[in-house]
N, C-alpha and C positions, 0 to 999 in steps of 0.2 A: 640512452633511452630504454626504459623498461618495456617489456612486452605487454600486450593486452590479450586477455582471454575472455571472450564473451560466450557464455553458454546459455541458451534459451530453451526452456522446456515449455511447450505450449499445450494447455488444455488436456492433460492426461492425469486424472485423479489417481492417487496411489493405489486404491483398491481395484482399479481397472487396468493398471499399467501392464500386467501380465496377460490380460485378456484381449488387448488390442495390438495390432501391428503398428510399430513405430517406424517413422522414416527419419533418416539422419542426413543432414546437409552440413558440409564443412568447407571452410575456406581458410587457407593459410596465406597470409599476405604480409611479407616482411616478418616483423616480430609479433604481428597480431594474428590471433586465431579466432575464428567465428564458428560456433557449433550450434546447430539448431536440431532439436528433437521434437517431432510433431506427429500427430495422427492425421488421417484424411479429413476429419472434421475441422481441423485447425488451419487449413491452408489459407483462409481469409485473414486470420490473425498473423500468420507468417508473413503475408504480403504487407500488412500494416507495420510489423517490426522491421522489415527490410527498408520500408520508406522512412521510418524513424531513424534508422542507422544512417541512411543517406543524408538526412537533415541535421544530424548531430555533428557540429564542427570539431568536437574532440575525438571523433572516431574517423579513421581513414578508411571510409567505406563509400565507394562511388556508385553512381547510377549504373555503371557497367557491371560492377560486382552484384548489385541487386538484380539486374536483368539476367545475368548468368545463373544465379541461384534460383531465381523464379523459373527460369527455363528448365533447370534440372528437376525442380519440384513439380513440373507439369502445370505451372500457373500461366504459361504463355502458350498460345496455339502453335502447333507444329510449324505452320507456314511462317509465323513471325520468327520463330527460332531459326529456321533455315535461312530466311532472308537476312537476319542479323549475324549469321554464322555462329550461333550459340549451340551448345549441346542440347539436344531435345530429350525430354523424358522418354524412357522406353515405352514402346507400344504395350498396352495391356494384353495379356495372353488371350488368345481366342478360346472362349469357354466352350465352343461348339466342337472342339477337337477331341 
């Protein structure tokens, strides 16, 4: 079986790419590699892509994979992550310090 590499770049126009902070999510699963580059404004689109990957029978991408990546991206509330035993997104820094 050949490996699969999925790279998804969401909503970052070339002329703005250096002006915005990009986030990277990656998952290595067997011979498959999933890499997502996105900015904060693209989190909704990221969730849509994760759902599409779960629904695609040709990609070995499970609901558990989607939940884990969504949790890391901060798309799930901390309480849900903790209840499911998923890694939570880091707390944002306290800007008052």
